[in-house]
C-alpha positions in Angstrom: -28.0 -119.6 185.4 -29.7 -122.3 183.3 -29.0 -120.3 180.2 -25.3 -120.0 181.1 -24.9 -123.8 181.6 -26.8 -124.5 178.4 -24.5 -122.2 176.4 -21.5 -123.8 177.9 -22.8 -127.3 177.0 -23.5 -126.2 173.4 -20.0 -124.7 173.1 -18.5 -128.0 174.3 -20.6 -130.1 171.9 -20.0 -127.8 168.8 -17.1 -129.1 166.5 -14.0 -127.1 166.8 -12.9 -125.5 163.5 -9.6 -126.8 162.3 -6.8 -124.3 162.8 -5.1 -122.8 159.7 -1.7 -124.1 160.9 -3.2 -127.6 161.0 -4.5 -127.4 157.5 -1.1 -126.2 156.2 0.7 -128.9 158.0 -1.7 -131.5 156.5 -1.1 -130.2 153.0 2.7 -130.3 153.6 2.4 -133.8 155.0 0.6 -135.1 151.9 2.7 -133.2 149.3 6.4 -134.3 149.3 7.3 -132.0 146.4 5.9 -129.0 148.2 7.9 -129.8 151.3 11.0 -130.0 149.2 10.4 -126.6 147.6 9.6 -125.1 151.0 13.0 -126.4 152.4 14.8 -125.0 149.4 12.9 -121.7 149.3 15.5 -119.6 151.2 18.3 -120.8 148.9 16.2 -120.4 145.8 15.2 -116.9 146.9 18.9 -115.9 147.3 19.9 -117.5 144.1 17.0 -115.9 142.2 17.9 -112.4 143.5 21.6 -113.0 142.9 21.1 -114.3 139.3 17.9 -112.6 138.1 18.7 -109.0 139.2 22.2 -108.9 137.6 20.8 -110.5 134.4 18.0 -107.9 134.2 20.6 -105.1 134.7 22.8 -106.5 131.9 19.7 -106.9 129.6 18.6 -103.3 130.1 22.2 -102.0 129.7 22.7 -104.0 126.5 20.2 -101.6 124.9 22.1 -98.5 125.9 25.0 -96.9 124.0 28.2 -95.3 125.2 28.3 -91.5 124.8 31.6 -89.9 125.7 32.5 -90.9 129.2 28.8 -91.8 130.0 25.9 -93.7 128.7 23.0 -92.9 126.5 20.0 -94.7 128.2 17.8 -94.4 125.1 16.8 -98.0 124.3 18.3 -99.1 120.9 19.4 -102.4 119.3 22.5 -100.8 117.9 24.9 -103.0 119.9 23.2 -106.2 118.8 23.3 -105.0 115.2 27.0 -104.3 115.5 27.6 -107.8 117.0 25.7 -109.3 114.1 27.4 -107.3 111.3 31.1 -107.1 112.5 33.0 -110.4 111.7 35.3 -110.1 114.7 32.6 -110.9 117.2 31.6 -114.0 115.3 35.2 -115.1 115.0 35.7 -114.7 118.8 32.6 -116.7 119.5 33.6 -119.5 117.2 37.1 -119.6 118.7 35.7 -119.6 122.2 33.3 -122.5 121.5 36.1 -124.5 119.8 38.6 -124.1 122.6 36.0 -124.7 125.3 34.6 -127.7 123.4 38.0 -129.3 122.9 38.9 -128.7 126.6 35.6 -130.2 127.7 36.1 -133.4 125.6 39.7 -133.8 126.7 38.8 -133.3 130.4 35.9 -135.7 130.4 37.9 -138.3 128.4 40.8 -138.1 130.9 38.6 -138.0 134.1 36.3 -140.9 133.1 38.9 -143.6 133.5 39.9 -142.3 136.9 36.3 -142.1 138.1 35.7 -145.6 136.7 38.7 -147.1 138.5 37.6 -145.6 141.8 34.0 -146.7 141.4 34.6 -150.2 140.3 38.0 -151.3 141.4 38.6 -149.5 144.8 36.8 -151.2 147.6 38.4 -149.5 150.6 39.1 -145.9 151.5 37.2 -144.5 148.5 36.9 -141.2 150.1 40.7 -141.0 150.5 41.0 -141.6 146.7 38.5 -138.9 146.0 40.5 -136.5 148.2 43.8 -137.4 146.6 42.4 -136.9 143.1 41.0 -133.4 144.0 43.9 -132.4 146.2 45.8 -130.5 143.5 42.7 -128.3 142.9 42.7 -127.0 146.5 45.2 -124.4 145.4 44.3 -121.1 143.8 43.2 -121.2 140.2 45.6 -118.4 139.3 48.5 -120.3 140.8 47.7 -123.3 138.7 47.6 -121.1 135.6 51.0 -119.6 136.4 52.4 -123.1 137.1 51.4 -124.1 133.6 53.0 -121.0 132.2 56.2 -122.1 133.8 55.8 -125.6 132.5 54.9 -124.6 128.9 57.3 -121.6 128.6 60.1 -121.3 126.1 62.5 -122.1 128.9 60.0 -124.2 130.8 60.2 -127.7 132.0 59.0 -129.4 128.8 61.2 -127.4 126.4 64.3 -127.5 128.7 63.9 -131.3 129.2 63.5 -132.0 125.5 66.4 -129.8 124.6 68.7 -131.3 127.3 68.2 -134.8 125.8 68.7 -133.6 122.3 65.1 -134.3 121.0 64.7 -130.7 119.9 67.2 -127.9 119.1 64.9 -124.9 119.6 61.9 -124.4 122.0 58.5 -125.5 120.8 56.7 -122.3 120.1 53.2 -123.9 120.0 53.3 -124.8 123.7 52.9 -121.3 125.0 50.8 -118.3 123.9 48.6 -120.6 121.7 45.3 -122.4 121.8 47.1 -125.5 122.8 48.3 -123.9 126.0 44.8 -122.6 126.8 43.2 -126.1 126.2 45.8 -127.9 128.4 45.4 -125.4 131.2 41.6 -125.4 131.1 41.5 -129.2 131.0 43.7 -129.4 134.2 42.0 -126.5 136.0 38.5 -127.9 135.6 39.2 -131.6 136.0 37.9 -131.8 139.6 34.5 -130.6 138.3 34.4 -133.6 136.0 35.7 -136.3 138.3 33.0 -135.9 141.0 29.8 -136.1 138.9 31.4 -139.0 136.8 32.2 -140.9 140.0 28.8 -140.4 141.5 27.0 -141.7 138.3 29.4 -144.7 138.0 29.1 -145.5 141.7 25.3 -145.7 141.5 25.3 -148.3 138.8 23.9 -151.6 140.0 26.8 -154.1 139.8 24.3 -157.0 139.4 23.5 -155.7 135.9 27.1 -156.2 134.9 27.1 -159.7 136.4 23.9 -160.6 134.5 25.5 -159.3 131.3 28.5 -161.5 131.9 26.3 -164.5 132.5 24.6 -163.8 129.1 28.0 -163.9 127.4 28.9 -160.2 127.1 32.6 -159.4 127.3 34.2 -156.4 129.0 33.7 -154.0 126.0 30.1 -155.1 125.4 29.3 -154.6 129.0 30.8 -151.2 129.0 29.0 -149.9 125.9 25.7 -151.6 126.6 25.4 -151.0 130.4 28.1 -148.8 132.0 28.3 -146.0 129.4 24.5 -145.5 129.0 23.9 -145.5 132.8 26.8 -143.1 133.4 25.5 -140.7 130.8 23.9 -138.3 133.4 27.3 -137.9 135.0 28.9 -137.2 131.5 26.2 -134.6 130.8 26.7 -132.9 134.2 30.5 -132.9 133.8 30.1 -131.5 130.2 27.9 -128.6 131.4 30.1 -127.9 134.5 33.1 -127.5 132.2 31.8 -126.1 128.9 29.7 -123.2 130.3 32.3 -121.5 132.6 35.3 -122.2 130.3 33.6 -120.5 127.3 33.6 -117.2 129.2 37.0 -117.6 130.8 39.4 -114.7 130.3 42.2 -115.3 132.8 43.7 -118.4 131.1 43.6 -116.9 127.6 45.0 -113.6 128.8 48.0 -115.3 130.5 48.6 -118.2 128.2 46.7 -117.7 125.0 48.4 -114.8 123.2 46.8 -113.3 120.1 45.7 -116.7 118.7 44.2 -117.9 122.0 42.1 -114.8 122.9 38.5 -115.7 123.6 35.2 -113.8 123.9 35.7 -113.4 127.7 38.8 -111.3 127.1 36.9 -108.9 124.8 34.0 -108.7 127.3 36.6 -107.9 130.1 38.1 -105.1 127.9 34.6 -103.6 127.3 34.0 -103.4 131.0 37.5 -102.3 131.8 39.9 -100.4 129.6 37.5 -99.5 126.8 34.7 -98.5 129.3 31.9 -99.5 127.0 29.7 -101.3 129.4 26.6 -101.5 127.1 28.7 -103.4 124.5 30.1 -105.6 127.3 26.5 -106.3 128.4 25.5 -107.1 124.9 28.3 -109.6 124.3 27.4 -111.2 127.7 23.8 -111.6 126.7 24.7 -113.0 123.2 27.2 -115.4 124.8 24.5 -116.7 127.3 22.0 -117.1 124.5 24.5 -119.1 122.4 25.5 -121.3 125.3 21.8 -122.0 126.1 21.1 -122.9 122.5 24.1 -125.3 122.4 23.1 -126.8 125.8 19.6 -127.5 124.5 20.9 -129.1 121.3 23.3 -131.2 123.3 20.5 -132.4 125.6 18.3 -133.2 122.7 21.0 -135.2 120.9 22.1 -137.1 124.1 18.4 -137.9 124.9 17.9 -139.3 121.4 21.1 -141.3 121.7 20.0 -142.8 125.0 16.6 -143.7 123.5 18.3 -145.6 120.7 20.7 -147.4 123.1 17.7 -148.4 125.3 
């Protein structure tokens, strides 16, 4: 009986080992970064599976070749050699980057003043202004492309209006089935993706900095180039990436409005996976396009970072 009471006393006096759950909770409590990754882990897992698996499939398939109605799964770099040697692929890539780059510059240049006005000059109902600016983009992307086809057509709104007032005698051919039509349509279709990040970056600027610059004698232009533009650069970079990356591979707008002179690399990739049924070549072009876009993005980030350092 004495032994039993003694063992119970020793058990009560012995320190309890910290439970595993308690240690994990303590680590999470001390590490804010780890808590953030833990909260994002389900989304990151889904995105990793949804992005990494298709990319690996494309990468492996790019080393295959088409053989009759099937594929030869023997690994070879024949498709990459063909892309490097045949001029048509380089020409399509250059045209795609040119059209996408011009559309990106036009979109950001047009959306920046709108975002600036809402951020600095609208003091009530800002959310209503944001909704009104993005309201046209609630419709289908395909419907907006067809709308521009009607506007830019030979008998469209622009040509009919100019001919009715006697400005032109024949329809302007460069408006439709050209690179101009593709750039105009892409700039309109992706404007909402530029307005929002630009507005967020401008809205976060501390207005007291502008007041201090005014007190030191800076005019409106000096304040803009010394304070507003550098501090809004993250929004400009985000808007540039959100527009340039998807528009480079766009194939719907060039197919409907581009014509022969407005065809882009996305149209050729779509043909490889569709009518031509050469999936390995389509995969190769997709990988090459992704590598080029990644390289351009890295160069753009490097240049903008150096520019920001000089401004600072």
